[in-house]
BAGUMI-599696 format. One record per residue (C-alpha): residue in three letters; x, y, z. Coordinates in steps of 0.5 Angstrom, whole numbers, plus 500, padded with zeros to 3 digits. Each point is the difference from the previous one (the first is absolute). Example, Ala and Ser with C-alpha at 12.3 -4.5 7.8 and 13.67 -1.06 7.14 Angstrom:
residues 2
ALA525491516/SER502507498/
This chain:
residues 579
MET532075778/LEU493504501/ASP495497495/SER496505495/ASP493500505/THR504502506/LEU504506496/LEU493502498/ILE497500507/ILE506504503/CYS500505494/PHE492501501/TYR502501508/CYS505505498/ILE496504496/PHE494500504/PHE505502506/HIS503505496/GLY494503498/ILE498501508/PHE507503501/LEU499505494/VAL494503503/LEU502500507/HIS507504498/ARG498503494/ARG504507501/GLN506496503/LEU500496494/GLN500506495/ASN506503503/LEU503493500/GLU499500492/ILE502507499/TYR507498504/MET501493496/LEU498504493/LYS506505501/ASN505495504/TYR499493497/GLY500496493/ARG494496498/ARG503493503/ASP502503506/ARG493503501/LEU497493498/ALA504497506/LEU498506505/LEU493499498/VAL500492501/GLY503502507/ALA495505501/VAL494495499/THR504494504/LEU500505506/SER493502499/VAL498493501/MET505499506/LEU497506503/ILE493498499/LEU500492502/ALA505502506/PRO497499507/GLN498507503/THR505503504/ASN499506505/LYS502505495/ALA495497496/GLN495502505/ALA502507500/GLN497504506/GLY501507496/THR503507502/LEU497505505/LYS501507499/VAL499504507/GLY499507500/MET504503507/THR498506504/LEU508502499/ALA503505496/ASP506496498/ILE503493501/PRO502498507/VAL508498500/SER502493499/PHE506499504/GLY498497506/GLN496505505/PRO495503495/ASP498508501/GLN493503499/GLY497497506/PHE496494501/GLU498500493/GLY507499498/PHE500494505/ARG494498496/PHE502500493/MET508500500/GLY503497507/LEU495494502/MET500498493/LEU507499499/TYR502499507/ASP499496506/ALA501502507/LEU502495506/ILE493501502/ASN494501495/TRP493502501/ASP494495498/MET497503494/SER496494498/GLN493502503/GLY496505501/ASP495498505/LYS504502506/PRO506505502/SER507497497/GLY505497505/LEU507499500/ILE503493496/PRO507497499/GLY503503494/LEU508499499/ALA500498507/GLU496494502/SER500501507/TRP502506505/SER500500508/VAL502504506/ASP505498505/PRO496499506/SER506502505/ASP502506496/LYS494503496/THR505504496/LYS502494496/TRP497498494/THR501493496/PHE498500493/LYS500493497/LEU501501492/ARG496496494/LYS505495496/ASN500499493/VAL498507498/LYS503503494/PHE500508498/HIS498501493/ASP507500497/GLY501493503/SER504501506/ALA498497506/PHE497504506/ASN503499507/ALA503503506/ASP505504496/ALA495503496/VAL496503506/ILE506503503/PHE502503494/ASN493503499/PHE500503507/ASP507503499/LYS497503494/LEU496504505/LEU503501506/ASP508499499/LYS503506497/ASN507497499/SER497494496/PRO501501493/GLN493498498/PHE497506505/SER495504497/ALA498506503/ARG494501496/GLN497493501/GLY502501508/SER496507500/LEU494496497/VAL499495505/ASN505501506/PHE494503504/ARG497494500/ILE505496504/PRO502504506/SER500495505/ILE506496496/LYS507501504/SER504494496/TYR499494496/LYS505494498/LYS500494496/VAL500494505/ASP501495495/GLU498499492/TYR492500502/THR500504506/VAL500507502/GLU500504507/PHE497507501/ILE501504507/THR496505501/HIS501506505/LYS494498504/PRO495495501/ASP496501494/SER494495498/PHE499505494/VAL506497496/PRO497495495/TYR495506498/GLN507504499/LEU504495496/CYS494499495/TYR502506497/ILE507498498/LEU500497493/ILE506495498/ALA504502494/SER505495497/PRO507502502/THR503496493/GLN496504496/TRP502506503/GLU507498499/LYS499498492/THR497507499/GLY506503502/LYS499501508/ASP495506498/TRP493500502/ASN498505495/THR502495495/PHE497494504/ALA494504499/LYS500498493/THR500493501/PRO498499507/SER500493503/GLY496498506/THR496494502/GLY493502499/PRO495497496/TRP501505494/LYS506502496/LEU501507497/GLU500500492/THR500507498/LEU500507504/VAL499506496/PRO500506505/ARG493504501/GLU497495495/LYS500493502/ALA503494503/GLU499493497/PHE500493505/ILE500493498/PRO499494505/PHE506497503/LYS499493499/GLY505498505/HIS497503506/TRP501496507/ASP492501501/THR496496495/ASN494503502/ARG503507498/VAL502498493/PRO496505496/LYS495498496/LEU500506495/ASP505500494/LYS502507502/VAL498506504/ILE501507497/THR500506505/ILE498507497/PRO501507505/ILE493504499/PRO500505506/ASP493503498/PRO494496502/ASN496502494/ALA506498495/ARG500493503/THR493500499/ALA500502493/ALA506495499/LEU495494503/LEU494502496/SER504500494/GLY504493501/GLN507503500/VAL500497507/ASP496494504/TRP501502507/ILE500507504/GLU502502507/ALA495506502/PRO495501495/ALA497507499/PRO494499505/ASP495504496/ALA501495494/ILE499494504/PRO493499498/ARG502501493/ILE506495501/LYS495495502/SER495501495/LYS505499495/GLY501493502/PHE506501505/GLU501497507/VAL501505506/VAL503496506/ALA501503507/ASN502498507/ALA501503506/TYR508500501/PRO505503506/HIS500507497/VAL499507503/TRP500507496/SER502505504/TRP504507502/HIS506499503/LEU501506505/SER507504502/ARG501501507/VAL506504499/GLU501506504/GLY495505497/SER495496497/PRO493501501/TRP499493501/ASN503500507/ASP494503503/ILE495494501/ARG494504499/VAL502501493/ARG502493498/LYS493498503/ALA496505496/ALA503498494/ASN498493501/LEU493502502/ALA500505494/VAL500495494/ASP494497497/ARG502493499/GLU494497497/GLY500506495/ILE507497498/LYS498493500/ALA494502495/LEU506504496/LEU503493499/GLY494497498/GLY499496506/TYR506497500/ALA503502507/VAL499499507/PRO500506505/ALA505500505/SER500502507/GLY507498501/HIS506496497/VAL496494500/THR493498500/PRO495499506/ALA500492498/ASP508500501/PRO502497506/TRP505505501/TYR495506500/GLY499500507/SER495505504/PRO502507498/SER496506503/PHE501505495/LYS494498495/ILE502502493/LYS494502496/TYR498506495/ASP498505505/PRO502507497/ASP496504506/ALA505496505/ALA506502496/LYS498507499/SER499500508/LEU507497501/LEU504505495/LYS496506504/GLU503497506/ALA507500497/GLY499507497/PHE498499493/SER494501496/LYS499500492/ASP502508501/ASN506498503/PRO502493498/VAL505495501/LYS505500494/ILE502493498/LYS505498495/ALA499493497/MET504496495/ILE496495496/SER501496494/ALA496500493/SER500492500/GLY503494503/SER500493504/GLY494500504/GLN499507499/MET493499497/LEU498507497/PRO504505504/LEU499506496/PRO492500501/MET500497507/ASN505506502/GLU496505497/TYR494497504/ILE504500506/GLN502507499/GLN493503499/ASN498496507/LEU506503504/ALA499507497/ASP492500502/VAL502500507/GLY507504500/ILE506496498/LYS503503493/VAL504495496/ASP505501495/PHE502494496/GLU507499497/VAL499494495/THR506496498/GLU501493496/TRP499494504/ASN507497501/ALA502507502/LEU495501505/ILE502493503/ASP507503500/LEU498506504/TRP496495505/ARG506496501/GLY504507501/GLY496502506/ALA496507501/LYS507503503/SER503499493/PRO501506496/GLN497497494/ALA493500504/LYS500507499/GLY497501507/ALA494496498/HIS495498506/VAL497494496/ILE502494496/ASN495496496/VAL502493500/SER495494500/TYR503494505/THR499493501/THR497497506/GLN502493499/ASP505499506/PRO501503506/TYR507504498/SER497503494/SER494502503/PHE502503506/THR508500502/ARG503503494/PHE496506501/LEU499501508/ARG507498503/SER504506502/ASP506497497/LEU498498493/HIS500507497/ALA504501494/PRO505498498/LYS499494505/GLY493499498/VAL493503497/ASN498504507/TRP499506495/GLY497504504/PHE505499506/TYR494498505/ASN503499507/ASP496497506/PRO504496505/LYS493496502/MET499498493/ASP508498499/GLU498495507/LEU494497496/LEU504499494/TYR506496503/ALA495496504/ALA496498494/SER507498496/ALA502496507/ALA494496500/PHE501494496/ASP493497502/PRO495503495/LYS494501505/GLU505504504/ARG502504494/ASN493501498/ALA498503507/VAL506505500/LEU499502493/ALA493502501/LYS502504506/VAL505503494/HIS495502496/ALA495503505/ARG505504502/GLU502502493/VAL493502498/ASP499504507/ASP506504498/ALA497501493/ALA507498498/PHE498500492/LEU494503496/TRP497493498/VAL495500494/VAL499494497/HIS502492499/ASP500498493/VAL497494497/ALA505499494/PRO495500494/ARG503497494/ALA496499493/MET502495495/ALA497497494/LYS496494501/LYS505495496/VAL505501506/GLN499494505/GLY502497506/TYR503507503/VAL499500508/GLN499507503/ALA504498507/LYS499505506/ASN507502500/TRP503506497/PHE504496495/GLN497495495/SER502494496/LEU498499493/THR503493499/SER493497501/ALA497504494/TYR499498493/ILE497502494/LYS494497497/LYS500498493/
């Protein structure tokens, strides 16, 4: 039995802590009071009040937990016009991977996005290790990570890997998804077959020896077979409550409005458990609208701020970060019969006609003029003899030699987008190029389409009816791995529907070099061959190369811990909101 003095002390502390509780939670308690008056009698209200006071004391006196140390909500303004699909393989290009795919899912092999001072490399993901058979370099063995759980609580194992590859490649499997296959199959052309060896071992067989296999498999994201079963074996239903092994779980998705993600506390990599309480991604395709949303506090972090607004953004106390990363903004040229680009003089003239320093200024200085697919500092650059620079007189001379002039211009139809992943500022950039080309004798007409539709047209190839005879498609590209940089565009057999050699480029010597590069398992040997690939590509003026991106991103000062990796993809797991 407590004495009166003890009871008095307890009452004092209850009143004291209850006062703090009232100050901190006034609005919530007002709502509670109204509800209690409507629904409970005096005695019940008194009991509930005592309970509330007791709870307040317990909450205040209890030890601090991770939840109590809240790291806030990060609102992100994307360049996309819609939320990427969430059923496994995302759409919307690589921004779809960045803000949906790699948030919800892991691949067998992941990119290391933990540092920004050097280019990202590949690291073990759901596979602890992988190796190629020294006696048969078409055979790859992947040892899988144990004790990994999907968001739904089911176990990851070899069956899950086979399920996901069947989803993409086996038309007879019940989980086959033509849509997901169309989004990613062009990235794994080397895979001939695959099988389960045991519960935590998977074997892949390639058509030919190919050292690029790890780079290809890092794009195949692993979704939960159990959740697919639970959602009625329907991928569209699965997309509403997706389940992967990634560091984030999808909480809410409203098409064209927002997606909300919360941390997956059970992620297998404790270093990648998010610090934030929530991430909200919002599609804002217009750069001026993104900038306005940041300045007004509607979002905390934006991709590609409007360049002319960057000084104002900085003056308002926001931070702008940039980092050179493997990305080139270019025109992909059609080489089908009848294309004006089949004349190398026209291709070279176009490359000499573009004022890249002017475009860099248009972008507020946040770009690097391109003289090829990669920068001269890259080990793959090689020694091309064709020097890409701004030389309109040389461009005019080449066009005159080819029978063209400003009075008799080359006529080009180009498909472009108004926005999109890595597209920077496609409308003003393309208008700038249009004027540059017109000045030397190349007349360009644009067909502007939505980004996701443009991606579909790119995968369809220049010969598809949907291309409508276009001679150019403007899609920016990653150059962070050999396959993505060169093979998929230049190998003659990787045209639609097998790959994204959109323009049907065909050079037997280039094919030989590309196969030699993929068969080179020694990195130095491979780099030497790739340098020859790039030199030949530049000397042939296979693309119209414009600039390399440095990925400017603007964010509120309260956003802390974010590391901008030298990678097309980025991780938000280290970010938090400073209180």
